[in-house]
LUMGUKE-157904 format. One record per residue (C-alpha): x, y negated, z; residue number from 0. Coordinates in pm, whole numbers, always signed. Example, Ala and Ser with C-alpha at 12.3 -4.5 7.8 and 13.67 -1.06 7.14 Angstrom:
! LUMGUKE-157904
     xx     yy     zz   i
  +1230   +450   +780   0
  +1367   +106   +714   1
! end
This chain:
! LUMGUKE-157904
     xx     yy     zz   i
     -9    +24    +12   0
   +155   -319    -80   1
    +59   -624    +90   2
   +193   -973    +64   3
    +37  -1331   +173   4
    -11  -1628     +8   5
    -53  -1950   +181   6
   -250  -2204    -26   7
   -158  -2552    +53   8
   -317  -2862    -98   9
   -137  -3201    -41  10
   -440  -3368    -55  11
   -721  -3346   +236  12
  -1022  -3531   +308  13
   -998  -3567   +702  14
   -573  -3576   +732  15
   -405  -3659   +371  16
    -64  -3518   +348  17
   -108  -3337   +664  18
   +123  -3024   +565  19
   +438  -3295   +522  20
   +386  -3386   +834  21
   +663  -3385  +1068  22
   +634  -3132  +1342  23
   +927  -3021  +1558  24
  +1238  -3111  +1264  25
  +1025  -2986   +979  26
   +742  -3015   +768  27
   +440  -2813   +855  28
   +410  -2610   +595  29
   +787  -2540   +630  30
   +665  -2406   +997  31
   +368  -2179   +839  32
   +570  -2038   +594  33
   +857  -1947   +861  34
   +654  -1781  +1119  35
   +456  -1607   +790  36
   +764  -1451   +692  37
   +937  -1395  +1059  38
   +648  -1160  +1097  39
   +818   -898   +869  40
   +459   -788   +758  41
   +464   -820   +418  42
   +625   -731   +114  43
   +625  -1107    +39  44
   +488  -1452   +108  45
   +418  -1729   -123  46
   +310  -2062   -102  47
    +95  -2175   -376  48
    +19  -2522   -455  49
   -141  -2783   -656  50
   +188  -3030   -547  51
   +536  -3065   -624  52
   +579  -3226   -316  53
   +505  -2909   -101  54
   +634  -2664   -415  55
  +1002  -2833   -379  56
   +984  -2827     -3  57
   +918  -2466    +32  58
  +1169  -2378   -267  59
  +1447  -2629   -153  60
  +1460  -2393   +169  61
  +1465  -2140    +63  62
  +1118  -2043    +17  63
   +900  -1882   -252  64
   +633  -2091   -414  65
   +374  -2090   -749  66
   +210  -2417   -826  67
   -112  -2366   -970  68
   -241  -2371  -1327  69
   -570  -2539  -1268  70
   -762  -2736  -1040  71
   -934  -2539   -750  72
  -1218  -2618   -536  73
  -1111  -2363   -214  74
   -795  -2159   -135  75
   -976  -1835   -208  76
   -980  -1942   -604  77
   -629  -2065   -603  78
   -538  -1754   -426  79
   -702  -1538   -679  80
   -547  -1714   -968  81
   -222  -1635   -811  82
   -314  -1285   -775  83
   -435  -1194  -1092  84
   -144  -1066  -1290  85
    +31   -938   -930  86
    +73   -542   -860  87
    -84   -542   -513  88
   -349   -384   -303  89
   -387   -636    -13  90
   -336  -1056    +11  91
   -374  -1218   +329  92
   -446  -1552   +321  93
   -213  -1807   +576  94
   -394  -2142   +583  95
    -71  -2376   +505  96
   -204  -2619   +865  97
   -132  -2306  +1073  98
   +236  -2322  +1238  99
   +162  -2098  +1516 100
    +36  -1811  +1300 101
   +159  -1494  +1471 102
   +251  -1122  +1421 103
    +10   -962  +1665 104
   -353  -1094  +1470 105
   -206  -1029  +1140 106
   -114   -704  +1234 107
   -489   -584  +1314 108
   -586   -681  +1016 109
   -332   -497   +813 110
   -436   -231  +1048 111
   -792   -218   +937 112
   -747   -180   +591 113
   -459   +172   +675 114
   -758   +306   +908 115
  -1026   +212   +627 116
  -1053   +606   +516 117
  -1373   +510   +292 118
  -1265   +194   +143 119
  -1600    +15   +309 120
  -1413   -322   +364 121
  -1394   -579    +79 122
  -1214   -823   +340 123
  -1100   -869   +740 124
  -1088  -1185   +914 125
  -1038  -1318  +1304 126
  -1247  -1424  +1553 127
  -1208  -1623  +1825 128
  -1432  -1580  +2149 129
  -1476  -1929  +2274 130
  -1700  -2066  +2605 131
  -1685  -2441  +2537 132
  -2053  -2594  +2488 133
  -1899  -2892  +2290 134
  -1698  -2635  +2071 135
  -2025  -2415  +2050 136
  -2169  -2721  +1899 137
  -1981  -2863  +1700 138
  -2001  -2861  +1294 139
  -1633  -2872  +1235 140
  -1606  -2469  +1446 141
  -1749  -2259  +1228 142
  -1947  -1955  +1414 143
  -1973  -1590  +1348 144
  -2204  -1317  +1422 145
  -2186   -942  +1358 146
  -2322   -636  +1385 147
  -2220   -365  +1611 148
  -1919   -255  +1389 149
  -1829   -571  +1361 150
  -1909   -644  +1026 151
  -1994   -999   +956 152
  -2377  -1081   +967 153
  -2329  -1467   +877 154
  -2141  -1759   +968 155
  -2239  -2114  +1053 156
  -2167  -2446  +1113 157
  -2496  -2411  +1329 158
  -2415  -2251  +1694 159
  -2492  -1892  +1619 160
  -2718  -1700  +1795 161
  -2961  -1989  +1944 162
  -2982  -1910  +2267 163
  -3347  -1882  +2376 164
  -3373  -1661  +2590 165
  -3124  -1755  +2881 166
  -3162  -1438  +3036 167
  -2978  -1233  +2789 168
  -2596  -1293  +2772 169
  -2457  -1391  +2447 170
  -2057  -1451  +2347 171
  -1988  -1703  +2067 172
  -1714  -1643  +1846 173
  -1537  -1892  +1635 174
  -1441  -1803  +1269 175
  -1025  -1839  +1270 176
  -1012  -1913   +888 177
   -711  -1622   +816 178
   -831  -1405   +566 179
   -679  -1050   +438 180
   -836   -959   +123 181
   -857   -620   -132 182
   -716   -778   -457 183
  -1054   -702   -626 184
  -1270   -855   -388 185
  -1042  -1185   -439 186
  -1102  -1140   -800 187
  -1498  -1103   -819 188
  -1516  -1424   -537 189
  -1331  -1600   -838 190
  -1550  -1528  -1081 191
  -1893  -1578   -899 192
  -2028  -1874   -895 193
  -2145  -2046   -551 194
  -2483  -2006   -407 195
  -2668  -2179   -233 196
  -2592  -2100   +146 197
  -2220  -2118    +56 198
  -2303  -2460    -90 199
  -2552  -2601   +253 200
  -2300  -2478   +488 201
  -1943  -2544   +260 202
  -1811  -2191   +439 203
  -1627  -1982   +193 204
  -1640  -1659   +299 205
  -2055  -1678   +268 206
  -1987  -1632    -97 207
  -1925  -1315     -7 208
  -2178  -1186   +205 209
  -2410  -1369    -44 210
  -2308  -1084   -307 211
  -2282   -826    -68 212
  -1931   -755    +11 213
  -1831   -653   +319 214
  -1646   -836   +592 215
  -1468   -676   +893 216
  -1385   -882  +1196 217
  -1130   -826  +1427 218
  -1142  -1054  +1750 219
   -824  -1180  +1848 220
   -729  -1381  +2192 221
   -473  -1587  +2051 222
   -656  -1942  +1880 223
   -329  -2136  +1810 224
   -394  -2469  +1641 225
   -549  -2560  +1298 226
   -392  -2913  +1177 227
   -703  -3077  +1054 228
   -677  -3433  +1180 229
   -361  -3650  +1371 230
   -500  -3553  +1686 231
   -446  -3171  +1587 232
    -94  -3248  +1471 233
    -24  -3446  +1841 234
   -131  -3136  +2047 235
    +66  -2921  +1807 236
   +385  -3129  +1868 237
   +355  -3103  +2250 238
   +268  -2725  +2251 239
   +608  -2689  +2008 240
   +799  -2912  +2283 241
! end
């Protein structure tokens, strides 16, 4: 089984333009993410795929591997699908470019899910973290996920799901952590299938898989890390890095 990691990296970002080139402990955020992913020693290859010559040069000039996208893409999955279409691989793991605290244990769990999937039921796997803070549960910036008894995703939403109508029923809320592992065919299918209304409404790309009947295995992890979406996130990351 050949397993690679792809790190999709856009220079522009609506909430924090140029965030991947910001300094984090003497290196850029994207370089920190790339080096953390390589350091796990889990992959046959690690490649940054980007639309930006600035990011491409940052990785290549520091001894890393990068590819330039040929087309403009609306999401990271589309960017990865274009990049892997002609590669001889089985599994590709999407590590977000703004996740410099990427660590081995969670990624290993994703890989093990596929190795243990003897019936090839899993189209893709992703991570979820148990959350308890009301502010985070209610925040539209936090994508929540609900799962079935076998931890296959039922739905993702920016709204609090499930709605806790009966307070006597104990409920756990899970945050979706944006690290994905795909079978190659699943991500190529995603690339070719049009966006449907639920995905368009929530702006959550993995809903497309559910709308077309794909199965997403969710893996619980206790490692939340920091996604650098805002300048405030970067300041928190700097404190943790120190």
